TORLOFI-20918 format. One record per atom (N, C-alpha, C): x negated, y, z; residue number from 1. Coordinates in steps of 0.1 Angstrom, whole numbers. Each point is the difference from the previous one (the first is absolute). Layout:
% TORLOFI-20918
    px    py    pz pos
     X     Y     Z NUM
...
% end
This chain:
% TORLOFI-20918
    px    py    pz pos
   559   -80  1415   1
    -1   -15     0   1
     5   -10   -11   1
    10     8    -3   2
    10    -5   -12   2
   -11    -3   -12   2
    -9     9    -3   3
    -7    -1   -11   3
   -12   -10     0   3
     0    -5    13   4
   -10   -12     3   4
     8   -16    -2   4
    11     2    -3   5
     8   -12    -1   5
    -7    -9   -12   5
    -1   -13     2   6
    -6    -8    -9   6
    12   -11    -7   6
     4     4   -12   7
    11    -7    -5   7
    -6   -13    -9   7
     8   -10    -1   8
    -6   -10    -7   8
     1     1   -16   8
    -4    -7    -8   9
     1     1   -14   9
    12     4    -5   9
    11    -3     5  10
    12     2    -5  10
     5    16     6  10
    -8     6     6  11
     3    13     6  11
    10    -1    13  11
     0   -10     5  12
     6    -4    14  12
    -5    -3    12  12
     6     3    11  13
    -5    -2    12  13
    10    -8     8  13
    -4   -11     9  14
    10    -6     7  14
     4     7    13  14
    13    -2     4  15
     3     9    11  15
     9    -9     8  15
    -3    -1    14  16
     8    -7    12  16
     8    11     5  16
    12    -3     2  17
    10     9     5  17
     5    -7    14  17
    -3    10    11  18
     2    -4    14  18
    11     7     6  18
     9    -3     9  19
     8     9     7  19
    -7     3    10  19
     1    14     2  20
    -9    10     7  20
     2    -5    14  20
    12    -1     5  21
     3    -2    14  21
    -6   -14     7  21
     1   -10   -10  22
    -5   -12     3  22
   -11    -6    -5  22
    -5     5   -10  23
   -12    -4    -8  23
     5   -14    -7  23
    11    -2    -2  24
     3   -14    -7  24
     1     4   -15  24
    -7   -10    -7  25
    -5     1   -11  25
    15    -4   -10  25
     3     9    -7  26
    13     0    -7  26
    -3    -4   -15  26
    -9     5    -6  27
     0    -5   -15  27
   -16     3    -4  27
    -1    -5   -13  28
   -14     3    -7  28
     4     3   -14  28
    -4    13    -4  29
     1     6   -13  29
   -11     6    -6  29
     3     4   -11  30
   -12     8    -9  30
     5    13    -3  30
   -12     9     0  31
     0    14    -3  31
    -8     3    -8  31
     2     9   -10  32
   -10     4    -9  32
    -1    16     4  32
    -9     8    -5  33
    -1    16     3  33
    14     6     2  33
     5    -2   -11  34
    14     8     0  34
     8    -3    12  34
     4   -14     1  35
     9    -3    10  35
    -7     4    15  35
   -11     0     1  36
    -8     4    13  36
     4    14     3  36
    -2    11   -12  37
     2    13     0  37
    14     4     4  37
    10    -9    -7  38
    12     4     3  38
     4    -5    14  38
    -3   -11     6  39
     1    -3    14  39
    -5    11     9  39
   -11     7    -3  40
    -6     8     9  40
     9    11    -2  40
     4     4   -10  41
     8    14    -2  41
    14    -2     6  41
     6   -12    -2  42
    14    -1     4  42
     2    -5    12  42
   -11    -7     8  43
     1    -6    13  43
     9   -12    -1  43
     2    -6   -11  44
     7   -12    -2  44
    -6   -10   -10  44
    -3   -10     2  45
    -7   -12    -7  45
     4    -2   -16  45
    -8     2    -7  46
     1    -2   -15  46
   -12    -9    -4  46
     6   -11    -7  47
    -9   -11    -3  47
    -4     0   -16  47
    -6    -9    -4  48
    -2    -4   -14  48
     7   -14    -1  48
     8    -2    -8  49
     6   -14    -4  49
    -9    -6   -11  49
    -7   -11     4  50
    -9    -7   -10  50
    11    -7   -10  50
    10    -5     4  51
     9    -7    -7  51
     5     9   -10  51
     9    11     5  52
     4     8   -11  52
    -8    11    -7  52
   -11     3     7  53
   -10     8    -7  53
     3    16     1  53
     7     1    13  54
     4    16     2  54
     0     3    15  54
     1    12     4  55
     1     5    13  55
    13    -6     7  55
     1    -1    11  56
    12    -4     7  56
     2     6    14  56
     8     9     3  57
     2     5    15  57
     6   -12     9  57
    -5    -2    10  58
     7    -9     8  58
    11     4     7  58
    11    -7    -3  59
    15     4     4  59
     6     8    -9  59
    -3     0   -12  60
     5     8   -13  60
    15    -6    -2  60
     1   -12     1  61
    13    -6    -4  61
     5    -5    14  61
    -8    -5    10  62
     6    -6    10  62
     4     9    13  62
    -8    13    -1  63
     1     8    13  63
    -8    -3    10  63
    -7   -10    -2  64
   -10    -4    11  64
   -15     6    -2  64
     2    16     3  65
   -13     5     0  65
   -11    -1     8  65
   -12     4    -1  66
   -10    -2    10  66
    -6    15     0  66
     1     6    12  67
    -6    12     4  67
   -15     0     4  67
    -7     7    -7  68
   -15    -3     2  68
    -4     8    14  68
    -7    -7     8  69
    -6     6    12  69
   -14     0     1  69
    -7   -10    -6  70
   -13     1     0  70
    -8    -8   -12  70
    -9     5    -4  71
    -8    -8   -12  71
   -14    -1     3  71
    -5   -14     0  72
   -13    -2     4  72
    -7    -9   -14  72
   -14     2    -1  73
    -6    -6   -11  73
   -11    -8     7  73
    -4   -11    -5  74
    -8    -9     6  74
   -15     4    -2  74
    -9    -6     7  75
   -15     3    -1  75
    -6     2   -13  75
     6   -10   -11  76
    -6    -2   -13  76
     5     9    -9  76
    13     6     5  77
     8    11    -7  77
     9    -7   -13  77
     2   -12     4  78
     7    -8   -12  78
    14    -7     4  78
     7     5    12  79
    11    -4     5  79
     4    10    10  79
    14     0    -1  80
     7    10    11  80
     9    -8    10  80
     4     7    10  81
    10    -3     9  81
     8    12     2  81
    14     1    -1  82
     8     8     0  82
     9    -2    11  82
     0     6    11  83
    10    -1    10  83
    13     8    -2  83
    11    -6     1  84
    14     6    -4  84
    10    -1    11  84
     9     9    -1  85
    14    -2     7  85
     9    -8   -10  85
     3   -12     1  86
     8    -6   -10  86
    14     3     3  86
     8     4   -10  87
    13     2     1  87
     8   -11    -6  87
    -2   -11     6  88
     7   -12    -6  88
   -11   -11    -4  88
     4   -12    -5  89
    -7   -12    -1  89
   -11     6   -13  89
   -12    -6     2  90
   -11     3    -9  90
     2   -11   -13  90
     5   -12     4  91
    -1    -9   -10  91
    14    -1    -9  91
    -2    -3   -15  92
    11    -1    -7  92
    10   -11     3  92
    -3   -10    11  93
     9   -10     3  93
     8     6    11  93
    -2    10     6  94
     5     5    14  94
    -5    -2    11  94
   -11    -7     1  95
    -8    -2    12  95
    -8    13     4  95
    -2     2    10  96
    -8    14     5  96
   -14    -2    -6  96
    -7   -10    -1  97
   -12     0    -6  97
     0   -13   -12  97
    -9     4    -8  98
    -3    -9   -11  98
    -6   -13     5  98
    -7    -1    12  99
    -8    -9     5  99
    11    -8    12  99
     9    -7    -5 100
     8    -6    11 100
     1   -15    -4 100
    -9    -6    -8 101
    -1   -15    -1 101
   -11    -6     5 101
     0   -10     6 102
   -11    -5     6 102
    -5   -12   -10 102
   -12    -3    -1 103
    -7   -11    -7 103
    -2   -11     9 103
% end
């Protein structure tokens, strides 16, 4: 299935991160093929930082790692959901989820 992934023109795919126990959406991030392969291999989330143009392992500096429990791909093969056991807040602000503000 990993060979069927449709990355965008920049070689990236959007990834929704959910807490596996509650299905709460924690964050939206981006992966390239290398970060996805590292995520699968290490069972910890590794993303592509579009602002820094480099890989980053979630929790590398904060300690708030995400242990991968399940990876799903959508029907068009151009988006992923990764269910994780979050060891600390997902958001850099300290919030459990990046989606904490109401409009």
